[in-house]
Residue, then its C-alpha position, 0 to 999 in steps of 0.5 A: x402365441x407362445x408364453x414363455x416363463x423364466x427357471x429362476x430368479x436372478x438378482x445383480x448387485x453392482x457391490x457384488x459383481x464380478x467384470x471379466x476380460x474375457x468376452x466378444x471383445x479385447x477391449x471391453x470387460x463383461x458382467x453376466x446378469x443371470x439373466x442367461x441361467x434364469x430363462x434357459x438361455x432364452x436372454x441374457x443380459x450383462x454390463x459392458x465396460x470399456x478397458x481405459x486405454x484398449x481402442x477398438x479396431x472398428x471391425x466390421x461384422x454380424x450377430x445372429x440372434x432374435x433380438x439385440x438391446x444396447x442401453x448407454x450408462x455412462x461415457x459415450x460410444x460411437x457405433x457404424x450401421x449399415x445404411x444408417x451411419x456412425x451414430x455416438x451413443x451417450x449415457x440414457x441414449x438406447x439402439x435396438x439393431x436388427x438381427x444381421x445387420x453390419x455394425x462395427x463399434x468405431x471409438x469409445x470414452x475409457x469411462x463408457x459402460x452398457x447395459x446389453x439386452x440379446x435373445x438368446x444368450x448366446x448366438x453366433x458373430x461374423x466378420x463382415x466387410x464394410x458395406 
């Protein structure tokens, strides 16, 4: 069994957090929580919120990572997963996405906000054909 430890301590407060639009999807904004820096990139965590008025193109894709968990904190979002169909996630919903599963974000509310935790912090995303 391997043991890991963080390389630093971090606290992130919502009132001083900064959302940036330079993330994976242009219809979302991202607020980094400092986890990547504290774990030397072993883990990443960020808050993702919808950009009001922008819609998802519903593009199928996969991620090359070891762990991906999404927890919705407000609003709703519809994801579709290969072999699992469409799921509406609302505030309090949580999903663990296996590495490599084909999926897409179908639509979301303008007030959608979620927390995503991944490992590693930096990972590749590839476009995929619909299942």
